[in-house]
N, C-alpha and C positions, 0 to 999 in steps of 0.2 A: 866237621859236623854241619849238616844241612840246616837251613832255616825253613820255616813254614812259608810256602809260596802263596797260599790263600789266607787272607786275613781272617781272624776268628771274629765271631759276632760278640756283641756286648753281653749277650746272655751266656755264651761260652766263657767269656772272660770272667764274669761274675761267678759262674759255677766253679771255675778253677780257683778263684780267689777264696771262695767259701771252703773249698777242699783244703787249701793251704792253711787257712785259719784253723780249721778243725784239726788238721794234723799237728800244727804247732801247739794247740791246746792239749792234745793227747800226749805229746812229748813232754810238755811242762808238768803234767800230772806225774810222770815218771822221773821228774827232775832231769830231763834231757832237753837240749836246745839245738836249734840249727845254727851252725856257724855261718860266717859271712859268705864263704864260697858256695855252700849249699843254698843259702838264701838267694844269692844271685842267680843260680841255676833255676830254682823254682820260680823266681820272679820273671825270668825270660819265658818260662812256660806259660805263666799266667798272662803275660803280655802278648802271647802268640808268636813270639820270635822263634820258638822251637815247638815241635809237636811231641806227642807221647813217646814215640820211638827215640827221638833225639834226647828227650828228658832222661829216659833210662840209660841211653848210651853215655850221656854226660855224667850221670851219677856213677856208672860203672868205671868210667875213665878216671874220675876223681878218686874213687876208692882204690883203683889199681895204683894210681900215683902215690897215694898215702900209704897203702898197705903192701904194695908189691903184688905180683901176679898170685892169684889164688889157685890152689891145686884143683885139678879137674874132678877128682874123686875125694870124698871125705876119708877114704881109706889110705890115701897117700899122705905122707908127711913131707912138709916143705924142706 
């Protein structure tokens, strides 16, 4: 997984932090919570260590590790 080569601005960091806080609040409303692994991934994004594409890739990789490969089509059965 690549890291962001250009540092993000403090404004971008604050925007990412607000988005993470809002997402966490929405999850809590549904009685859901981020576990430590997901929190670390999101914190890396907030800190500018990884960009948007790497954030998505890291989440996909974690999900695949936890759940196994997902079928390509919803019509296929694992």
